[in-house]
C-alpha positions, 0 to 999 in steps of 0.5 A: 741476565733477566731484568727484575722489572721484566720478571715482575711484569710477567708475573702481573700478566700471568695474574691478570690472565688467571683472574678474569675467569671468575668475573666472566662466569659471574657475567654469564650467570647474570645474563642467563638470569636476565634471559630467564626473566625476559619472557615474563616481562614481554608477556605483561607488555603484550597484555598491557598493549592489548588492553590499551587497544581494546579500550581505544576501540571501545572509546571510538565506538562510544564516540560514534554512538554519541554522535548518532544520538546527538543528531536531531530527530528531524534529521533522522526523520527526513533521511528515513522519509527520503529513503521511503519515497525513493524506494516507493517511487522506484517500485512504482516505476518498475511495476508500471513498466508492465501492468497486470493484464485485466481479466478477459473472462466474463466469469472471473471470480470476485476474489481475483478482482481488485476491490472497487475504489469510490470517491463519495466525499461531500465535496466530490458529490457536490461538484458532480451535482452542478454537472448533472444539473447542466445535463438534465436541468435542475428539476430532474436532479433531486436531493429531497429527503423523501426521494432519497428515502424512497430510493434507498429501499422498500418495505417488502424487500428482504434486505435490511436497510441501513441508515447510512446507505442512502444515495446523495441525489436522484437523477431522472434522465429521459434519453440514452444520451443523457444516461451516457453523459451521466455515466461519464461524469460518474466514471471521471469522479469515481462515483458509484451508481445505483439504477432504479426502475419499478422498485419492486425487487424483493432481493434489494437490488436497488439498495445503494450500499455504496452511496453515490447517486441513483438513476431513476428511469421513470421517464424512459418507459417507451417501446422502441422496436418490435420484431414480430417474426423474431418475437423480439422487442426493444424497450426502455428500462422503466417499461412495466411488463403489464404495459408491455402486454397491453401493446403486444395483445394488439398483435396477438402476442404477449410477454410471460414474466412467469410460467403460468400453470395449465389447468 
């Protein structure tokens, strides 16, 4: 005999077994709809994160730029000056390790040579004046305007004289030793030198185009040595050809400065 409660319990169990079908299908339906919507929400999240990262990078760059702008101009100038001095010093040192060889040919083109550098500042020339006075004596160092003008050019020269092309002073040596001492001073002080003798050049050879000093050789006009057998004579720079011929005629010789036509 089956108890009534047992029959009721079995019926309830069958009812419970039959009913979960609808809720389970409903649950699966919601889950599928959630899965369909999930990729769209993930894309928005990625887009938001990408935008935030880009904004952070831009803010960081702006902050770095603002820090650079807030640096003082003096600091930037000092840094630039330091870099310039550093690289210039390094380049000079590397270049000085093997200096360029000087030309050995006597016919080197002027375009291959470095331009001459002179120091004709008033302070340098005034300091050299005292050196010249010690070598020659004050009476043989002239700065008078008349001497400067007469040693700058001549009326028969083809060179057009310029107002600023005048020597600073005129020197009157009498020996080779004095000339050597003068040239040592000019070499040390980088002073240009113009020689002057008779002043008869038609081409303007004695024009002091670089200023500096002029050496007048008027006190050096002697014949030093005559070699008759070699037809050779050694003279000082201020000896004129007419004075030379006066001495040579005593030995039956003459110096022809130009060709004389035979009539």
